[in-house]
N, C-alpha and C positions, 0 to 999 in steps of 0.2 A: 819403076816407070814413076814418073816424079808427077805428084796431085797437084803442088802449087809452085808458082813462079813469082819470083821475090825480084824487085828494081829498086834501087836508089835514085831517088830522085832530086837530089841533093837537098841542101839545106834541110837537113836531118829529117828528111820526110823519105818514107819507104812504102811503096805500093806491091801488095800481094794480089794475084789472081788464083783462084779454086778452076784448074782446068777443066774440071768436069762443067762446071757450070757457069764459070767467067764470071762468078762474081767477084767483085773486087772490094778489096780490105786497104786504108791505107792508115798510117801512123804516123805521130810528129812527137818528137821529142818533148817533154814536160820542159815549162818555165824554169822551172827548180834545176834543171840539168842541160841550158844552155838551147832549149828549143821555142816554139813558138807557142805549145800548146794548143794546137788548130784541131788535133783529132786525138784517139786515143794514144797513150805512149805504150810502146811495148808489154810495160809493165802492166798497165791496165788492162792488157787482152790477158796476161795469164790471171788476171784474179776475174774479169768475165769469162774466161774459158771455164776455171775451175765451176763457178756458179751455175753456168750454162753446162756441163757435165754432169754436177750433182742433179741438177732437174731433170736433166733428158734421161739418167740411170733411174730417177727416182719414177719415171713415166713409164720407163719398160718393166721395171719390178711390177709397179701397180697393174701393168695389164697382166703380166704372167700369173699375178695374183689374182685375178677375177674383179677386180676394181680399176675406177679411172681416177689419173692424177686430174685435179679440176683447178680453178685458180692456184697461183702461186707464183708470190712475187718477190722480189729480193733486193735490199738494200745493200751494197758491199762499200767498203772502205778499205783502202790499202795504207799500210804503215810502213814507209821506207827507215831501212839503217844506211849506215856510212861504214866504209873500210873495211869490208869491199862496201859500195855501193850497191844494193839488194833490198828486195822483199823481207821482211822480218816477218809481220804480221797481217792476215786477210782477215776481215770480219765479214760475217755474211749475217744477215739479220733477214730471215725467211719467215714471210707471213703465208698461211694457208687457211681457207676454210677450216674450221672444226665439224668436220661430217664423216670424221673416220673413225672407225673403232679403235680400240687399244693395237690391237696387232698388226692392225693396217699403220698405225702411226710408227710403230718399231719397224717394218717394212721399210718405210719412207726414209725413215733416220738411218737405217743401216746401211740402204744405199748410197745416199749421200755420202756417206762418209767413208764410203769402197770405191768410188767413181774413179775410173782409169786415172782423173788428170789429180784426184785427191792422192792417189797413192803413188805417181808420179810424181809429186814435188819434195823437195828436199825434209826431211825429219824435222829437221830447225825451223823449219817455215811455220809458225804458228798459224791453225787454220781455226780461227774460232766461231764456228756453226752456233746459231740460236735458231730454233724452230717455233714458232708462235702457231698456234690453232686459234684462229679468232671467228 
């Protein structure tokens, strides 16, 4: 059974509906690829999905290990390649409060690097994750 319905809206815009929650997500082609850049591009969603997955799995692993994932913020940068056009590198600069033990930090870092999205992306795509504890 389908979990998402996607419709082309025209002008390089697409709307997807999460069927269980009716949450809407719209994308637009980026300006450098014939679009208006009025929303996330599909490749932006790949980058956001990777980071969202990392943080989600970090939270799950923290809970299972008996501690709580607190403030976690990230800045994301996407580097595109051409011929063929694709994402070549994703930079994630993640910042967490410096409240974790060394053991907890290792759990969080391993969780981020082994989330399902990270493991699903092509191995040639560089995932440059930096986690800073401040």
